[in-house]
C-alpha positions as CSV (number, residue, x, y, z in Angstrom):
1,M,-95.0,25.5,-4.6
2,K,-93.4,24.1,-7.4
3,S,-93.2,25.7,-10.7
4,I,-95.0,23.9,-13.5
5,R,-94.1,22.9,-17.3
6,I,-96.9,21.6,-19.5
7,V,-96.7,18.6,-21.9
8,P,-98.0,19.5,-25.2
9,V,-101.1,19.0,-26.5
10,S,-99.8,16.2,-29.1
11,V,-97.9,14.3,-26.4
12,L,-101.4,13.9,-24.2
13,T,-103.7,13.3,-27.3
14,L,-101.1,10.1,-28.2
15,F,-101.3,9.3,-24.1
16,L,-105.0,9.1,-24.7
17,S,-105.3,7.1,-28.0
18,L,-104.1,3.9,-26.3
19,S,-107.3,4.6,-23.8
20,L,-105.3,4.1,-20.5
21,S,-105.0,1.1,-20.7
22,L,-103.8,-0.4,-17.0
23,S,-100.3,-1.9,-18.4
24,L,-99.9,1.8,-19.5
25,L,-100.8,3.3,-16.3
26,S,-98.8,0.9,-14.2
27,S,-95.7,1.6,-16.4
28,C,-96.6,5.0,-16.1
29,S,-97.5,5.5,-12.0
30,S,-96.0,6.3,-9.0
31,N,-96.1,8.0,-5.7
32,E,-94.8,11.3,-7.2
33,T,-97.7,11.0,-10.3
34,L,-101.3,12.7,-9.5
35,Y,-104.2,11.4,-11.5
36,I,-107.1,14.1,-11.1
37,V,-110.7,13.1,-12.7
38,T,-113.6,15.8,-12.8
39,T,-116.7,15.6,-13.6
40,G,-119.5,18.6,-14.1
41,D,-122.7,18.8,-15.8
42,V,-123.8,15.7,-15.1
43,H,-127.5,16.7,-14.8
44,G,-129.2,13.4,-13.4
45,A,-127.3,11.3,-15.6
46,W,-126.7,8.3,-13.2
47,F,-127.8,5.4,-14.5
48,D,-126.7,3.6,-17.8
49,K,-130.3,2.1,-18.9
50,P,-133.5,4.0,-19.8
51,Y,-136.7,3.8,-18.1
52,V,-138.6,3.4,-20.8
53,G,-137.9,1.4,-24.2
54,D,-135.0,-0.3,-24.9
55,N,-132.5,2.0,-26.6
56,G,-129.4,0.9,-25.8
57,P,-127.0,2.5,-22.8
58,Q,-126.5,5.6,-22.3
59,S,-123.4,7.8,-20.8
60,S,-123.4,8.0,-16.8
61,L,-122.0,7.9,-13.7
62,M,-121.9,4.1,-13.9
63,S,-119.1,4.1,-16.8
64,V,-117.3,6.9,-14.6
65,S,-117.5,4.9,-11.5
66,R,-115.8,2.2,-13.7
67,Y,-113.1,4.1,-15.4
68,V,-112.2,5.6,-12.0
69,D,-111.9,2.6,-10.1
70,S,-109.5,0.7,-13.0
71,L,-107.6,4.1,-12.5
72,R,-107.3,3.9,-8.6
73,R,-106.4,0.1,-9.3
74,A,-103.7,1.3,-11.4
75,V,-101.7,3.9,-10.0
76,G,-103.2,3.4,-6.2
77,K,-106.5,5.2,-4.3
78,R,-103.6,7.5,-2.7
79,N,-103.0,9.1,-6.1
80,V,-106.2,9.7,-7.6
81,L,-108.4,13.0,-6.5
82,L,-112.5,12.9,-8.0
83,L,-113.9,16.4,-8.1
84,D,-117.3,17.3,-9.8
85,A,-118.2,21.1,-11.1
86,G,-121.7,20.7,-10.4
87,D,-125.1,20.5,-12.0
88,N,-125.6,17.1,-10.7
89,I,-128.6,17.1,-9.1
90,Q,-131.2,17.9,-11.8
91,G,-132.1,17.6,-15.3
92,D,-133.4,13.1,-15.1
93,N,-135.7,11.3,-13.4
94,A,-133.9,10.0,-11.2
95,S,-132.6,13.6,-9.6
96,Y,-136.7,14.7,-9.8
97,Y,-137.6,11.9,-7.8
98,F,-135.2,12.2,-4.7
99,N,-135.7,15.4,-5.5
100,Y,-139.4,16.2,-4.1
101,V,-140.8,12.3,-4.2
102,D,-138.7,10.3,-2.5
103,T,-137.8,12.8,0.4
104,V,-138.1,10.9,3.5
105,G,-134.6,8.9,3.1
106,E,-131.2,9.8,2.6
107,H,-130.9,11.4,-1.2
108,L,-129.2,9.0,-4.2
109,H,-127.1,11.6,-5.0
110,P,-124.9,11.4,-2.0
111,R,-124.8,7.9,-1.7
112,L,-123.8,7.4,-5.3
113,L,-121.2,10.1,-4.8
114,S,-120.0,8.0,-1.7
115,Y,-119.8,5.1,-3.6
116,M,-117.6,6.5,-6.1
117,G,-115.6,8.0,-3.5
118,Y,-115.8,11.9,-4.8
119,D,-113.5,13.8,-2.6
120,A,-115.2,17.2,-3.6
121,V,-118.2,19.1,-5.2
122,V,-119.2,22.5,-6.5
123,V,-122.9,24.2,-6.6
124,G,-124.3,24.6,-9.9
125,N,-126.7,26.7,-10.9
126,H,-129.1,24.0,-11.3
127,E,-128.4,23.0,-7.3
128,M,-130.0,26.2,-6.4
129,E,-133.0,25.6,-8.9
130,T,-134.1,23.1,-6.5
131,G,-135.2,25.5,-3.6
132,H,-133.5,25.3,-0.2
133,P,-134.7,22.0,1.1
134,V,-133.3,20.1,-1.1
135,Y,-129.8,21.6,-1.5
136,D,-129.5,22.1,2.2
137,K,-130.3,18.7,2.4
138,V,-128.1,17.6,-0.1
139,A,-125.3,19.4,1.2
140,S,-125.8,18.3,4.8
141,Q,-126.0,15.0,3.8
142,L,-122.2,15.3,1.5
143,E,-120.9,16.8,4.4
144,A,-122.1,13.6,6.7
145,R,-120.4,11.2,4.1
146,G,-117.0,13.4,4.2
147,I,-117.9,15.2,0.9
148,P,-117.4,18.7,1.2
149,M,-119.9,21.5,-1.0
150,L,-118.3,24.2,-2.2
151,A,-119.0,27.5,-3.3
152,G,-117.1,30.3,-1.9
153,N,-118.6,33.1,-3.4
154,Y,-122.3,32.0,-2.4
155,L,-122.6,34.5,1.0
156,K,-124.4,34.5,4.1
157,T,-125.6,38.3,5.0
158,D,-122.6,38.5,7.5
159,G,-120.2,37.9,4.9
160,S,-119.7,34.3,5.6
161,C,-119.9,31.7,3.1
162,Y,-123.4,29.3,3.1
163,F,-121.3,26.5,1.3
164,R,-117.5,25.9,2.2
165,E,-114.9,27.6,-0.1
166,Y,-112.5,24.9,-0.1
167,A,-111.1,21.4,1.7
168,T,-107.5,20.4,1.7
169,F,-106.4,17.0,0.7
170,R,-103.4,14.7,0.7
171,R,-102.6,12.7,-2.0
172,A,-99.6,11.5,-4.3
173,G,-97.3,13.3,-1.6
174,R,-98.6,16.2,-2.1
175,K,-101.0,18.2,0.3
176,I,-103.6,20.1,-2.4
177,L,-105.7,22.9,-2.1
178,V,-108.9,22.8,-3.4
179,L,-111.4,26.1,-4.0
180,G,-114.6,25.8,-5.4
181,Y,-116.6,28.4,-6.3
182,G,-120.4,28.6,-8.1
183,N,-121.9,30.2,-11.3
184,A,-122.3,34.2,-10.2
185,N,-125.1,34.9,-12.4
186,I,-127.8,32.7,-10.1
187,K,-129.9,36.2,-9.5
188,A,-130.4,36.6,-13.5
189,W,-132.0,32.9,-13.7
190,L,-133.7,32.2,-10.3
191,N,-136.4,33.3,-8.0
192,E,-135.3,34.9,-4.8
193,S,-137.5,32.0,-3.2
194,L,-135.0,29.9,-4.3
195,W,-132.0,31.5,-2.7
196,Y,-133.5,33.7,0.1
197,G,-130.3,34.7,2.2
198,I,-127.6,33.7,-0.4
199,G,-125.7,36.6,-2.1
200,F,-123.4,35.6,-5.3
201,E,-119.9,37.4,-5.9
202,S,-118.6,37.5,-9.3
203,L,-115.4,35.9,-9.4
204,L,-113.4,38.2,-10.3
205,P,-111.5,39.4,-8.3
206,F,-113.1,37.2,-5.8
207,V,-111.6,33.8,-6.8
208,Q,-107.9,35.2,-6.6
209,Q,-108.6,37.5,-3.3
210,G,-110.1,33.3,-1.8
211,V,-106.8,32.1,-3.2
212,D,-104.4,34.4,-1.8
213,R,-106.2,33.8,2.0
214,A,-106.2,29.5,1.2
215,V,-102.5,29.5,0.3
216,A,-101.4,31.8,3.1
217,A,-103.3,29.7,5.8
218,E,-102.6,26.4,4.0
219,K,-99.4,26.6,2.4
220,P,-100.5,23.7,-0.5
221,D,-97.9,21.8,-3.0
222,L,-100.7,22.2,-5.4
223,V,-104.0,24.6,-6.2
224,V,-106.8,23.1,-7.4
225,V,-110.0,25.9,-8.5
226,V,-113.3,24.0,-9.8
227,V,-115.4,26.8,-11.1
228,H,-119.2,26.3,-12.2
229,S,-118.8,28.6,-14.5
230,G,-118.7,28.5,-18.6
231,T,-114.8,29.1,-20.5
232,G,-116.3,31.5,-22.1
233,E,-114.3,33.9,-24.3
234,G,-111.6,35.8,-21.8
235,T,-113.5,39.5,-22.0
236,G,-114.7,39.6,-18.9
237,E,-118.0,40.7,-19.8
238,V,-119.7,37.3,-19.6
239,L,-120.5,37.1,-15.7
240,E,-122.2,33.4,-16.1
241,S,-118.8,32.1,-18.3
242,Q,-115.8,33.1,-16.5
243,G,-113.6,30.4,-16.9
244,R,-110.9,31.8,-19.6
245,D,-111.1,34.8,-17.3
246,L,-109.8,33.4,-14.7
247,F,-107.8,30.8,-16.6
248,N,-105.7,34.3,-18.0
249,S,-105.4,36.2,-14.7
250,L,-105.3,33.4,-11.6
251,K,-101.8,33.8,-9.9
252,G,-100.5,30.9,-7.8
253,V,-103.1,28.4,-9.2
254,D,-101.9,25.4,-10.9
255,V,-105.3,23.7,-12.3
256,L,-108.6,25.4,-13.0
257,V,-111.8,23.1,-13.5
258,T,-114.5,24.5,-15.5
259,A,-118.3,23.9,-16.3
260,H,-121.7,25.2,-16.9
261,D,-121.5,25.2,-20.9
262,H,-121.7,21.7,-21.5
263,Q,-118.6,21.9,-23.8
264,P,-115.7,19.7,-23.0
265,Y,-112.3,21.7,-23.8
266,S,-108.6,21.4,-22.4
267,E,-106.5,23.7,-22.4
268,Q,-102.6,24.3,-21.0
269,K,-99.9,26.9,-20.9
270,D,-97.1,28.3,-18.7
271,G,-98.3,27.7,-15.6
272,I,-101.6,26.4,-15.6
273,V,-104.0,23.9,-16.5
274,M,-108.0,24.1,-17.9
275,V,-110.2,21.3,-18.5
276,N,-114.1,21.3,-18.9
277,A,-115.7,17.3,-19.0
278,G,-118.8,18.8,-20.5
279,T,-122.0,17.1,-20.0
280,K,-123.9,13.7,-18.6
281,A,-120.5,11.9,-17.8
282,A,-119.6,11.4,-21.5
283,N,-116.6,12.4,-20.8
284,V,-114.3,13.3,-17.4
285,G,-111.1,15.6,-17.4
286,L,-108.1,14.0,-16.8
287,V,-105.1,16.1,-15.5
288,T,-101.8,14.4,-14.5
289,V,-99.3,16.2,-12.4
290,S,-95.7,14.8,-11.9
291,N,-91.9,15.3,-11.1
292,Q,-89.7,15.1,-13.6
293,D,-85.8,17.1,-13.6
294,G,-87.4,18.8,-10.9
295,H,-90.0,20.4,-12.4
296,T,-94.1,19.7,-12.1
297,L,-95.0,18.1,-15.1
298,A,-98.9,19.2,-16.1
299,T,-101.0,18.0,-18.5
300,A,-105.0,18.2,-18.9
301,C,-107.3,16.7,-21.5
302,T,-110.7,15.3,-21.8
303,V,-111.3,11.3,-22.0
304,P,-114.5,10.1,-23.2
305,M,-116.2,7.2,-21.3
306,D,-117.4,4.0,-23.0
307,R,-121.3,3.8,-22.1
308,S,-121.6,0.2,-22.7
309,K,-118.6,-0.5,-19.7
310,V,-120.2,0.1,-16.4
311,D,-119.3,-0.3,-12.7
312,E,-121.2,-3.6,-12.5
313,K,-121.0,-4.1,-8.5
314,M,-122.4,-0.2,-8.6
315,E,-125.2,-1.3,-10.8
316,K,-126.4,-4.0,-8.6
317,A,-125.8,-1.7,-5.5
318,F,-128.3,0.9,-6.7
319,E,-130.8,-1.4,-8.9
320,A,-133.4,-0.4,-6.2
321,D,-133.0,2.9,-7.0
322,F,-133.2,2.4,-10.4
323,E,-136.5,0.4,-10.4
324,A,-138.2,2.8,-8.1
325,V,-137.7,5.4,-10.1
326,R,-138.2,3.8,-13.4
327,E,-141.9,2.7,-11.7
328,F,-142.4,6.3,-11.0
329,T,-141.8,7.7,-14.6
330,V,-143.7,4.9,-16.2
331,K,-147.2,5.7,-14.7
332,P,-149.8,6.7,-17.2
333,V,-151.2,10.4,-16.9
334,G,-153.0,10.6,-19.8
335,E,-153.4,10.4,-23.7
336,L,-151.6,12.1,-26.7
337,S,-154.0,12.2,-29.8
338,M,-151.2,13.7,-32.0
339,T,-147.1,13.5,-32.2
340,M,-145.6,16.4,-30.8
341,N,-142.0,17.2,-32.4
342,I,-140.2,19.7,-30.9
343,P,-138.3,20.7,-34.2
344,D,-141.1,21.9,-35.3
345,A,-141.3,25.1,-33.4
346,F,-138.2,26.8,-34.9
347,A,-140.5,26.7,-38.1
348,G,-143.5,28.3,-36.6
349,M,-146.4,27.3,-34.8
350,C,-146.7,23.8,-33.8
351,N,-148.4,21.2,-31.0
352,Y,-145.6,21.4,-29.0
353,I,-145.6,25.1,-28.7
354,N,-149.4,25.4,-28.7
355,F,-149.6,22.7,-25.8
356,L,-146.9,25.1,-23.5
357,H,-149.0,28.0,-24.4
358,T,-152.1,26.4,-23.3
359,V,-150.8,24.8,-20.2
360,Q,-149.7,28.6,-19.2
361,L,-153.1,30.4,-20.6
362,S,-155.2,27.8,-18.5
363,V,-154.0,29.9,-15.4
364,P,-156.8,32.6,-14.8
365,E,-154.5,35.5,-14.7
366,A,-153.1,35.1,-18.2
367,Q,-154.3,37.1,-21.0
368,I,-150.7,36.3,-23.0
369,S,-148.0,33.7,-23.2
370,F,-144.1,33.8,-23.9
371,A,-142.8,29.9,-24.6
372,A,-139.9,28.6,-26.1
373,P,-138.8,25.2,-27.1
374,L,-136.6,23.7,-24.3
375,S,-134.9,21.5,-26.2
376,S,-133.9,21.3,-30.1
377,R,-134.6,17.5,-30.8
378,G,-136.9,14.9,-30.1
379,S,-140.7,14.1,-30.1
380,I,-143.5,12.8,-28.0
381,E,-145.0,10.2,-29.8
382,E,-149.6,9.9,-29.9
383,G,-150.6,7.4,-27.6
384,T,-150.4,7.3,-24.0
385,V,-148.3,9.2,-21.8
386,V,-146.3,8.2,-19.4
387,F,-144.4,10.9,-16.4
388,N,-141.3,10.0,-18.0
389,D,-142.6,12.0,-20.9
390,M,-142.9,15.2,-19.1
391,F,-139.0,15.1,-19.0
392,K,-139.2,15.7,-22.8
393,I,-141.8,17.7,-22.7
394,Y,-140.2,20.4,-19.6
395,P,-137.0,19.0,-18.9
396,Y,-136.0,22.3,-16.5
397,E,-138.0,23.1,-13.1
398,N,-138.8,26.5,-14.2
399,E,-142.1,27.8,-12.4
400,L,-145.0,29.9,-13.6
401,F,-145.0,33.4,-13.0
402,V,-147.5,36.3,-14.5
403,V,-146.3,39.9,-15.2
404,K,-147.1,43.0,-15.7
405,M,-146.0,44.3,-19.6
406,T,-146.7,46.8,-21.6
407,G,-148.0,46.2,-25.1
408,K,-145.0,48.0,-26.1
409,E,-142.6,45.8,-23.8
410,I,-144.5,43.2,-25.2
411,K,-143.7,43.8,-28.7
412,D,-140.4,44.9,-27.7
413,Y,-139.5,41.9,-26.5
414,L,-140.7,39.4,-29.2
415,E,-138.2,41.7,-31.5
416,F,-135.6,40.8,-29.4
417,S,-136.1,37.2,-29.2
418,Y,-137.0,36.7,-33.2
419,D,-133.4,38.7,-33.6
420,G,-131.8,35.8,-31.8
421,W,-133.9,33.2,-33.8
422,I,-133.4,34.5,-37.8
423,Q,-131.6,37.0,-40.1
424,T,-132.6,38.9,-42.8
425,P,-132.8,36.4,-45.6
426,G,-129.4,35.4,-47.8
427,K,-128.6,32.0,-47.4
428,H,-130.3,31.4,-44.6
429,I,-133.2,33.0,-42.5
430,L,-132.9,30.4,-39.3
431,R,-129.6,32.5,-37.7
432,I,-127.5,29.3,-38.0
433,Q,-123.8,28.2,-38.6
434,N,-121.8,25.3,-39.8
435,R,-119.1,24.9,-37.0
436,P,-117.1,21.9,-35.4
437,D,-119.1,20.2,-32.8
438,P,-116.6,19.8,-30.0
439,R,-118.5,16.8,-28.4
440,S,-118.4,14.9,-31.5
441,G,-115.3,16.4,-33.6
442,S,-117.2,16.5,-36.6
443,T,-118.9,19.6,-38.6
444,R,-122.8,20.3,-38.4
445,W,-125.7,23.0,-38.7
446,S,-126.8,24.7,-35.2
447,F,-128.0,27.8,-34.1
448,I,-125.7,30.7,-32.6
449,G,-127.6,31.5,-30.3
450,R,-129.1,29.3,-27.5
451,S,-132.6,28.0,-28.9
452,Y,-134.1,27.5,-25.1
453,N,-134.5,31.6,-25.7
454,F,-136.5,31.5,-28.9
455,D,-139.7,32.5,-27.1
456,S,-142.8,33.3,-29.1
457,A,-146.3,34.5,-28.3
458,A,-149.7,33.0,-27.7
459,G,-152.8,35.1,-26.8
460,I,-152.1,37.8,-29.8
461,V,-152.1,37.8,-33.3
462,Y,-148.9,38.5,-34.9
463,T,-146.5,38.1,-37.6
464,V,-142.8,38.2,-38.6
465,D,-141.2,40.0,-41.4
466,V,-138.2,38.6,-42.2
467,T,-137.3,41.2,-44.5
468,A,-137.5,43.7,-42.1
469,P,-134.9,45.1,-39.4
470,Y,-134.6,44.2,-36.0
471,G,-137.3,46.6,-34.3
472,N,-139.4,46.4,-37.3
473,R,-139.8,42.5,-38.0
474,V,-142.9,42.1,-35.1
475,K,-146.3,43.3,-36.5
476,I,-149.1,42.9,-33.6
477,E,-152.9,42.9,-35.2
478,S,-154.7,41.8,-32.3
479,L,-155.2,39.9,-28.8
480,A,-156.3,36.3,-30.0
481,S,-160.4,37.1,-28.8
482,G,-159.9,39.8,-31.4
483,D,-159.5,42.8,-29.5
484,A,-157.7,45.7,-30.3
485,F,-153.6,45.5,-29.1
486,S,-152.8,48.6,-27.5
487,E,-148.8,49.4,-26.9
488,D,-150.4,51.8,-24.1
489,L,-151.7,49.4,-22.1
490,F,-150.6,46.8,-19.6
491,Y,-151.6,42.7,-20.4
492,N,-150.8,39.7,-17.8
493,V,-148.0,38.0,-19.5
494,A,-147.6,34.2,-18.4
495,M,-143.7,33.2,-18.7
496,T,-141.1,30.7,-16.7
497,S,-139.4,32.4,-13.3
498,Y,-136.3,31.9,-15.7
499,R,-137.6,34.5,-18.0
500,S,-138.5,36.4,-15.2
501,S,-135.8,36.7,-13.3
502,G,-133.9,38.0,-16.3
503,G,-132.6,34.6,-18.2
504,G,-131.6,34.9,-21.7
505,N,-132.0,38.8,-21.6
506,L,-135.5,39.1,-23.0
507,V,-137.1,40.9,-19.8
508,P,-134.1,43.3,-19.4
509,L,-132.8,43.7,-23.0
510,G,-135.2,43.2,-24.9
511,A,-138.4,44.8,-23.1
512,G,-136.5,47.0,-20.8
513,I,-137.3,46.3,-17.9
514,K,-134.4,45.9,-15.2
515,D,-136.2,43.7,-12.4
516,M,-139.9,42.1,-12.5
517,E,-140.1,41.5,-8.9
518,G,-138.5,44.9,-7.6
519,E,-140.9,47.0,-10.0
520,G,-143.8,45.0,-8.4
521,R,-145.1,43.4,-11.2
522,V,-145.3,40.0,-10.7
523,L,-148.8,39.1,-10.2
524,A,-149.0,35.7,-9.8
525,R,-146.7,32.5,-9.0
526,Y,-147.8,28.6,-9.9
527,P,-145.7,25.5,-9.4
528,A,-143.1,23.9,-11.7
529,I,-144.6,23.9,-15.6
530,R,-143.5,20.6,-15.3
531,T,-146.4,19.7,-12.7
532,M,-148.8,21.6,-14.3
533,V,-148.1,19.9,-17.8
534,C,-148.7,16.6,-15.9
535,D,-151.9,17.9,-14.5
536,Y,-153.3,19.1,-17.6
537,F,-152.7,15.8,-18.8
538,T,-154.6,14.3,-16.0
539,G,-157.3,16.7,-15.9
540,N,-158.0,15.9,-19.8
541,G,-157.5,12.8,-19.9
542,T,-156.8,12.9,-24.0
543,V,-155.1,16.0,-25.2
544,T,-156.0,16.6,-29.1
545,P,-154.3,19.2,-31.5
546,E,-157.9,21.1,-31.3
547,L,-157.8,21.2,-27.5
548,V,-154.4,23.3,-27.9
549,S,-155.0,24.9,-30.7
550,D,-157.9,26.9,-30.5
551,P,-157.0,30.0,-32.0
552,S,-159.4,32.2,-30.0
553,V,-157.4,31.3,-27.2
554,I,-153.5,31.2,-28.5
555,G,-154.0,33.6,-31.3
556,S,-151.9,32.9,-34.3
557,W,-148.6,34.1,-35.5
558,K,-146.2,33.1,-38.8
559,F,-142.9,34.5,-40.4
560,V,-144.0,36.3,-43.9
561,P,-143.5,37.7,-46.5
562,E,-144.3,33.6,-47.5
563,S,-143.2,33.6,-50.9
564,V,-139.9,34.4,-49.4
565,V,-139.6,32.2,-45.7
566,H,-140.8,28.7,-47.5
567,P,-137.8,27.8,-49.7
568,L,-135.1,29.4,-47.1
569,L,-136.6,28.1,-44.3
570,E,-136.9,24.6,-45.4
571,E,-133.2,24.4,-46.5
572,D,-132.4,25.6,-43.1
573,M,-134.8,22.9,-41.4
574,E,-133.3,20.6,-43.5
575,R,-130.1,21.5,-42.7
576,L,-130.3,21.2,-38.9
577,F,-132.2,18.2,-38.7
578,K,-131.1,15.9,-41.5
579,Q,-127.9,15.6,-40.8
580,E,-126.5,12.1,-40.2
């Protein structure tokens, strides 16, 4: 490989400020210039139109297709490489529909990516979350269309790759080696029923070893590594975010593509560039590689997509698919006699979390429930509820597990959860900070931790003393029934499969339970919680506050002392949710 010289970021920023006009691209392009376009964490954002209402265009692959098509026309298709870094087939009505409802024909995902001319895709953790029947089918259909699905660190029991590790391409007069690797933290999030027969290797030192083998075998001119792993801090301590660890250590790699954390980002230093496209097709990553003065010149950046400008031919080609999804998701499933406002969950008990707890406690084994808000904004309005609303209420594919935990483990679990959620009062009660939003560039208040890990409990009566230190905040008074609660007894606790597998560290670090499955603590498994939510609506017809707030079922909890909590909590909620 030739040595690489990096262009300063300021030059690239100027280049992008011109919106990559066709005239500029034409003047800069040549057979020697390579354009690598990347997406990642698209999460089913395939269509530009909403399924319900008329909220205007949304970010989607339709805009990406227009951008890539314009680029190919300007510089030549032979000079463009299009890659995806994973997490594409989960997170939206369309992906759900083709994953679990319309399963007879070819999945929409391979058809979309084939239409757009993707060269390779990487397996994300949310691909794995769909289970073998879905991702095996998608991988096979992508391969049939000439699009390899890569995850070189996902191994069979014999040590061979379950998916492919790399592929080679000829672009811009170069032989390009593209290696792909999935997130290494799968076992901490997903139950083995979803990934049986597959093992997951840490990206360090596995990727370097794979690069060395593939370079020796293929002798490429350019090496690209695509990982579904967060950019991270480069400490080497976070298994799910090993991007910067690789950026700081890889040898013989020219381009590194990261994903998973939904943060658009680019960085470059001598010898290597790194790019992360963010999420929902709002941006793409762009790497340009050209020859100047005997050196290879590389730049990396993210490019915002204009959601109002789409590939109209693509939109027309997949119109029937959109209509099939829309028809499915606008079907009424029940009535809601109150509004469920999701942000209310951060201030205490609310209709939204009460509803999730009630659904989880409806299974016969469960005595106690753990649940968290799965987004930080939005609401489900009073009135007729359609299937589309199920994605607002429960956007993930988690199943419901019932596990055994002692009273002490439950208390310790809650201490860990609230420690990520609140802080000892000073200027704030919620654990928030004012920081730049990498997606918008503006400064805004946000939680320091991930709000989908802010579990509260139902089935018990307890308080959370915000003035007490970690370990002494949670005081459990009784079970919801009024019976005594004992730290020495075992209780049956309903939680998500993600949480049971260790997601968010509430089980392993909070409760101190290293392996729910291995320790024989899993008592029952139920279908996807979203399906249970839908069944609860159809079974009850109308969901009322009284139905989901029965204190004899869900108990109660609150932050104390109220004289300290109320003024500071109100201010924090104002900062978080009333920002322009």
